[in-house]
C-alpha positions in Angstrom: 83.7 102.6 15.2 82.5 99.3 16.6 85.7 97.6 15.5 87.8 100.3 17.3 85.8 99.8 20.6 86.3 96.1 20.5 90.0 96.5 19.9 90.3 99.0 22.8 88.4 96.6 25.2 90.7 93.7 24.1 93.8 95.8 24.7 92.7 96.8 28.2 91.9 93.1 29.0 95.4 92.1 27.9 96.9 94.8 30.1 95.1 93.7 33.2 95.8 90.1 32.4 99.5 90.9 32.1 99.4 92.7 35.5 97.7 89.7 37.1 100.4 87.5 35.8 103.3 89.5 37.2 106.5 87.8 38.4 106.2 87.2 42.2 109.8 88.2 42.9 111.8 91.2 41.9 115.6 91.4 41.4 116.2 92.0 45.1 114.3 88.8 45.9 111.4 90.7 47.5 107.9 89.4 47.0 106.2 91.6 44.5 102.8 93.2 44.8 100.2 91.5 42.7 97.3 93.4 41.3 94.2 91.4 41.5 91.5 93.7 40.2 90.4 97.2 39.3 87.4 98.5 37.4 89.6 100.7 35.3 93.3 100.8 34.5 95.0 103.6 32.5 98.4 105.1 31.9 99.3 108.7 31.2 102.9 109.7 30.5 102.3 113.1 32.0 100.9 111.8 35.3 102.6 109.7 38.0 105.6 109.1 35.7 103.5 107.0 33.4 102.7 104.4 36.1 99.4 102.5 36.2 96.4 104.5 37.5 93.8 102.2 38.9 90.2 103.2 39.7 87.2 101.4 41.3 87.4 98.3 43.5 91.2 98.2 43.4 92.6 95.1 45.0 96.2 94.0 45.6 97.7 90.9 47.2 101.0 90.9 49.0 102.0 87.7 50.8 98.4 86.8 51.4 97.4 90.2 52.7 94.7 91.9 50.8 95.0 95.7 50.1 92.0 97.5 48.7 91.1 101.1 47.7 88.8 103.1 45.5 91.8 104.5 43.6 95.5 103.8 43.4 98.7 104.4 41.5 100.8 101.3 41.1 104.6 101.8 40.8 105.2 98.3 39.6 108.9 98.6 39.1 109.4 100.0 42.6 107.0 97.4 44.1 105.0 100.3 45.6 101.6 101.8 45.4 99.8 105.0 46.5 96.1 104.6 47.3 93.3 106.9 48.4 89.6 106.8 49.3 88.6 103.9 51.6 92.0 102.3 51.7 92.2 99.1 53.7 94.9 96.5 54.4 93.4 93.2 55.7 95.7 90.5 57.1 94.1 87.7 59.0 92.9 89.3 62.3 94.5 92.7 61.6 93.1 95.6 59.6 94.5 99.1 58.9 92.5 101.7 57.0 92.7 105.4 56.1 91.8 108.0 53.6 95.2 107.9 52.0 98.0 105.3 52.1 101.4 104.5 50.7 102.5 100.9 50.8 106.0 99.6 50.1 106.1 95.9 49.1 109.9 95.8 49.8 109.7 97.0 53.4 106.1 96.0 54.1 105.5 99.4 55.6 102.1 101.1 55.2 101.9 104.8 55.7 98.4 105.9 56.4 97.0 109.4 56.6 93.6 110.8 57.3 91.3 108.9 59.6 94.0 106.2 60.0 92.7 103.2 61.9 94.3 100.0 63.1 92.3 97.1 64.6 93.1 93.7 66.0 91.2 91.4 68.5 92.7 93.4 71.4 92.9 97.0 70.3 91.6 99.7 68.1 93.9 102.6 67.3 92.8 105.8 65.5 95.0 108.7 64.6 95.6 111.4 62.0 98.6 109.5 60.7 99.9 106.0 61.2 102.9 103.9 60.0 102.6 100.2 60.2 105.3 97.6 59.5 103.7 94.3 58.6 106.9 92.4 59.2 107.7 93.7 62.7 104.0 94.3 63.4 104.9 97.7 64.9 102.4 100.6 64.5 103.4 104.2 65.1 100.4 106.6 65.3 100.6 110.4 65.4 98.1 113.2 65.9 94.9 112.9 68.0 95.7 109.3 68.8 93.0 107.1 70.6 93.7 103.5 71.6 90.8 101.5 72.8 90.7 98.0 74.3 88.2 96.2 76.5 89.7 97.7 79.7 90.5 101.3 78.9 90.8 104.2 76.5 94.2 105.9 75.8 94.4 109.4 74.4 97.7 111.0 73.3 99.4 112.8 70.5 101.8 109.9 69.6 102.0 106.2 70.4 104.0 103.2 69.3 102.4 99.8 69.5 104.3 96.5 69.1 101.7 93.8 68.3 104.2 90.9 68.9 105.0 92.0 72.4 101.7 93.7 73.1 103.6 96.8 74.3 102.3 100.3 73.7 104.7 103.2 74.3 104.1 106.9 74.4 106.6 109.7 75.4 104.1 112.5 75.1 101.3 113.6 77.5 98.9 110.7 77.7 95.5 110.2 79.3 94.3 106.7 80.1 90.6 106.3 81.1 89.6 102.9 82.6 86.2 101.3 82.5 85.8 102.0 86.2 86.1 105.7 85.5 89.8 105.9 86.7 92.0 108.4 84.9 95.7 108.2 84.5 97.8 111.1 83.1 101.5 111.0 82.3 104.0 112.1 79.7 105.8 108.7 79.7 103.9 105.4 79.6 104.7 101.8 78.6 101.5 99.7 78.6 101.2 95.9 78.0 97.8 95.2 76.5 98.0 91.5 77.5 98.9 91.8 81.2 97.3 95.2 81.6 100.5 96.4 83.3 101.7 100.0 82.8 105.0 101.7 83.6 105.2 105.4 84.1 108.7 107.0 83.9 107.8 110.6 84.7 105.2 112.5 86.7 101.9 110.6 86.8 98.5 111.4 88.2 95.9 108.8 88.9 92.3 109.7 89.8 89.6 107.2 90.7 86.5 107.2 92.8 88.5 106.4 96.0 92.0 107.8 95.6 94.2 110.5 94.1 97.7 109.2 93.3 100.8 111.1 92.3 104.2 109.6 91.5 107.4 110.5 89.8 108.0 106.8 88.8 105.5 104.0 89.2 103.9 101.0 87.5 100.3 99.9 87.6 98.5 96.7 86.8 94.7 97.0 86.1 94.1 93.3 86.4 95.6 92.9 89.9 94.9 96.5 91.0 98.4 96.8 92.3 100.5 100.0 91.9 104.2 99.9 92.6 106.1 103.1 93.5 109.8 103.7 92.8 110.1 107.4 93.5 108.5 110.3 95.4 104.7 109.4 95.5 101.6 110.4 97.4 98.3 108.5 97.7 95.3 110.4 99.1 91.9 109.2 100.1 89.4 111.3 98.2 86.6 110.8 100.7 88.9 111.8 103.6 91.9 113.9 102.4 93.4 113.8 105.9 94.3 110.1 105.1 97.2 109.9 102.8 100.5 108.1 102.2 103.9 109.4 101.2 106.5 107.0 99.9 109.4 106.4 97.6 109.3 102.7 97.6 106.2 100.6 98.0 103.1 98.9 96.6 99.4 99.8 96.9 96.4 97.5 96.1 93.4 99.6 95.3 91.1 96.6 95.4 92.0 95.4 98.9 93.2 98.8 100.2 96.5 97.3 101.3 99.8 99.2 101.2 103.3 97.8 101.8 105.8 100.6 102.2 109.5 100.8 102.6 112.4 103.2 103.1 110.9 105.5 105.9 107.5 105.9 104.2 104.8 108.0 106.0 101.1 107.3 106.7 98.9 110.1 107.7 95.4 109.7 109.2 93.2 112.3 111.0 96.3 114.5 111.7 98.4 111.6 113.0 101.5 110.4 111.3 103.2 106.9 111.2 106.8 106.5 110.0 108.8 103.3 109.8 111.4 101.4 107.9 108.6 99.0 106.8 104.9 99.7 107.0 101.8 97.7 106.2 98.5 99.5 106.2 95.0 98.5 105.1 93.0 101.6 104.4 89.7 99.7 104.3 90.1 97.9 107.6 92.1 100.7 109.3 94.7 98.2 110.6 98.4 98.6 110.1 101.8 97.8 111.4 105.3 99.2 111.2 108.7 97.9 111.9 112.1 99.5 112.3 112.7 102.9 114.1 109.0 103.8 114.0 107.5 107.1 114.9 103.9 107.8 115.7 103.3 111.5 115.9 100.0 113.2 117.1 100.5 117.0 116.9 97.0 117.6 118.1 97.8 115.9 121.4 101.4 117.3 121.4 102.6 113.7 121.7 104.8 111.2 119.9 105.6 107.6 120.4 108.7 105.8 119.2 109.8 102.2 119.1 110.8 99.3 116.8 107.4 97.8 116.2 103.9 99.2 116.2 100.3 98.3 115.3 97.5 100.8 114.7 93.7 100.2 114.8 91.6 102.9 113.2 88.3 101.6 114.4 89.5 101.7 118.0 91.4 104.9 117.5 94.3 103.1 119.2 97.9 102.0 118.7 100.5 100.0 120.5 104.2 100.2 120.3 106.8 97.8 121.6 110.6 97.1 121.5 112.5 100.1 122.9 109.1 102.0 123.1 108.8 105.4 124.6 106.3 108.2 124.5 106.8 112.0 124.9 104.1 114.4 125.8 105.2 118.0 125.2 104.2 120.8 127.6 104.9 124.5 127.2 108.0 124.5 129.4 108.6 120.8 130.0 108.0 117.3 128.6 106.7 114.1 130.1 108.5 110.9 129.1 107.2 107.3 129.4 109.0 104.1 128.6 107.9 100.4 129.0 108.0 97.1 127.2 104.7 98.0 125.5 102.9 101.3 125.1 99.3 101.7 124.1 97.8 105.0 123.0 93.9 105.1 123.0 91.4 107.9 122.2 88.0 107.1 123.7 84.7 108.1 122.1 84.5 111.0 124.6 87.8 112.3 123.2 89.7 111.2 126.3 93.3 110.4 125.3 95.1 107.8 127.3 98.7 106.4 127.2 99.1 103.0 128.9 102.5 101.5 129.7 102.9 97.8 130.5 105.8 96.0 132.1 108.7 97.9 133.6 107.1 101.3 133.1 109.1 104.4 133.8 108.4 108.0 133.5 110.3 111.2 133.8 109.5 114.9 134.2 111.9 117.6 135.3 110.4 117.7 138.8 109.1 114.2 139.2 110.0 110.7 138.0 109.2 107.2 138.9 108.4 103.7 137.8 105.9 100.8 138.3 105.0 97.6 136.6 102.4 99.5 134.6 101.0 103.0 134.4 98.1 104.9 132.8 98.3 108.6 131.8 95.1 110.6 131.0 96.0 113.6 129.0 92.7 115.3 129.4 92.6 115.5 133.2 96.3 115.0 133.9 95.8 111.9 136.0 98.7 109.5 136.2 98.1 106.0 137.7 101.0 103.9 138.8 100.1 100.2 139.4 102.0 97.3 141.1 105.2 98.2 143.0 105.1 101.9 142.2 107.7 104.4 143.3 108.0 108.1 142.7 110.9 110.5 143.3 110.3 114.2 143.7 113.4 116.2 144.4 115.1 114.4 147.3 111.9 112.6 148.3 110.9 109.0 147.6 107.3 107.8 147.8 106.0 104.3 147.5 102.7 102.4 148.0 100.4 99.8 146.6 98.9 102.3 144.1 100.0 105.9 143.4 97.8 108.5 141.6 99.4 111.7 140.3 97.4 114.7 139.4 98.6 117.4 137.0 96.7 120.6 136.3 95.9 120.4 132.5 95.9 124.2 132.2 99.0 125.1 134.1 100.7 121.8 133.2 102.1 121.7 136.8 101.9 118.7 139.1 99.3 119.3 141.7 99.3 116.3 144.1 100.0 112.6 144.7 97.5 110.2 146.3 99.2 107.0 147.6 96.9 104.1 148.6 98.0 101.1 150.6 101.4 100.7 152.4 102.1 104.4 151.7 105.7 105.4 152.6 107.6 108.7 152.1 111.3 109.0 152.6 113.7 111.9 152.4 117.4 111.5 152.9 118.6 114.0 155.5 122.3 114.3 154.4 123.8 113.1 151.2 127.0 112.2 153.2 125.2 110.1 155.8 123.7 106.8 154.7 121.6 106.1 157.8 119.7 109.3 158.3 116.2 109.5 156.7 113.1 111.5 157.4 110.2 109.1 157.1 106.4 109.0 157.3 104.1 106.0 156.6 100.5 105.0 156.8 97.6 103.4 154.9 97.2 106.5 152.7 99.3 109.6 151.9 98.2 112.8 150.2 101.1 114.8 149.0 100.6 118.4 147.7 102.9 120.5 145.5 103.6 124.2 145.4 105.2 125.5 142.2 106.1 122.0 141.1 107.9 121.3 144.4 106.6 118.8 147.0 105.4 121.1 149.8 103.1 119.2 152.2 102.0 115.7 153.1 99.1 114.2 155.0 99.3 110.7 156.3 96.2 108.7 157.4 95.7 105.4 159.0 98.2 104.0 161.5 100.4 106.9 160.7 104.0 106.9 161.9 106.7 109.5 161.4 110.5 109.9 162.0 112.1 113.2 161.6 115.6 114.6 162.3 115.2 118.0 164.1 117.9 120.5 163.3 118.3 124.2 164.1 120.2 126.5 161.8 122.3 129.4 163.1 121.0 132.4 161.1 124.5 133.9 160.9 126.8 130.9 160.3 124.1 128.8 158.6 125.5 125.8 160.6 122.9 123.3 161.7 122.9 121.8 165.1 121.0 118.6 165.8 118.2 119.1 168.3 117.1 115.5 168.3 115.1 112.8 166.5 111.3 112.8 166.7 109.5 109.5 166.6 105.6 109.7 166.3 102.7 107.4 166.0 99.1 108.6 165.6 96.0 108.3 163.5 97.0 111.2 161.2 100.2 113.1 160.5 100.7 116.4 158.7 104.1 117.4 157.7 105.8 120.2 155.7 108.7 119.4 153.4 111.5 121.8 152.4 114.2 120.2 150.3 115.5 117.3 152.4 113.8 118.4 155.6 110.6 117.0 156.8 108.8 118.9 159.7 105.9 117.2 161.4 103.5 120.0 162.2 100.6 117.9 163.5 100.0 114.4 165.0 96.3 113.8 165.6 94.1 110.9 166.9 95.8 108.8 169.6 99.0 110.6 169.1 102.2 109.2 170.8 105.4 111.0 170.0 108.7 111.5 171.6 111.8 113.7 170.8 115.0 111.8 171.5 118.4 113.4 171.9 120.5 112.0 169.1 122.8 110.1 171.4 119.9 108.4 173.2 117.9 107.5 170.1 117.2 103.7 170.0 118.8 102.2 166.9 115.9 99.8 166.4 113.7 102.8 165.7 115.9 104.4 163.1 113.9 102.8 160.2 110.2 102.5 160.2 108.8 99.1 159.4 108.8 98.6 155.6 111.6 101.1 155.0 113.3 100.6 151.7 115.5 103.4 150.3 115.9 103.0 146.5 117.8 106.2 145.7 120.0 104.3 143.3 117.1 103.8 141.0 116.2 107.5 140.8 116.3 109.0 137.3 118.3 112.3 136.9 117.8 112.7 133.1 115.0 111.6 130.7 117.3 109.1 129.0 117.5 107.2 132.3 114.0 105.8 131.6 115.8 103.2 129.5 118.1 102.1 132.3 117.0 99.7 135.0 119.6 101.3 137.3 120.7 104.8 136.4 124.4 105.4 136.5 124.2 108.5 138.7 122.7 108.0 142.2 122.3 110.1 145.3 
């Protein structure tokens, strides 16, 4: 019996020895698997086609890569083995392990199943199943896939990882969780584990402590914090959802809060909207600019501003627009238009909303229009200030002075009055066919009052002077006969206006007036001192605010 045991031990030793001394190449020139060790080796013609069954501390070598397992079947002729229980493939800095594995020495492909795990210095991938090609260094993992690296955790149902290019690709629903708590979800992702750059080819949702981001096509770099948008996208401030961006082409830096946007992107903040061909906006500083056919819309104030360049300042709740700039304030039955070289919109802390227009300012409303070097419009109280060489036209009437204040009733949205201070002068042309007949009043100050949006009454104070053409209309024929021309000087003049007609109804304080027959009227008195009729500059349509001299004059 002892002799038989010694013989059996000697036979097994020779078998393992022969296995360890296998030829390194097969007929196809492929490097053959080399069995290094096993606690037990046996063959059974009825099992595994009679191939070697290895048990205990099984170890193979293939091109310097060590493959170990508790048990294996070695298909020596096919250069292939099947292993189970604590299977590991170790190659320099890479390791793949699983409960079960098939390894083909000809293709260098390992197929792992059950707790499959791949590790290298950059990543760890776990999955239900995994195929790994040692030659191409491509791993394809399936089922409950988790990929972890120092920056993030990736969860998906399938992923392909190319170790040579450091590219990971998934075409199934994927969730990426960053170390900062940010979460990315998409059904198409390409991720570079070296550069930390990701491309998303379908709907992607990003959530972090500051923003919610949606895009149909975008890329993201965790190192730089820059996200690039290539299709319909929206970025929302989580702390203030009224602040958001809509774009199809742009970049956003979550670290600096800076956004560069193109192709008519839109920026929304506190109910306001900014649109332009190109937009820069820093969400953290609240500063931004826009270029190219810009629109700033404020629905709450029923106002919008357009131009070719704009800057916004969130902290000051203000914005300025230049280059073909104009603003429109909508009323229920009318609109107020303003144009200037530069427009500034400001909302004060007391919620007062102002529009300031600088340099060649012009405004238009259906019943009143005018211009000055600059103007200020207060939307809360309806006050309009015209500064430096102001002029206003209301119907057929022209009013000038050093400074003009216009008052609009905020509730009725109708103009209430004008207050002219310094060198105040009001002119109304008597007849459109006669170029030398004008009703005129002047003084240091003029108060002009409106009735139903029409200039109705004027009061002139301080060295007041008046010139009016007195006509009498036949009630039957409606033909007017000239009575005379009235010239008056006094401390204060009150006059009624009806269309082109000006009727002086009172001349008080050191009054001195005379009614001249038309033929006896002194020609030197026809124009009061400082007279300057500028009817050719009057605007007849809102688009005339862009013209220095409107084409239609009366």
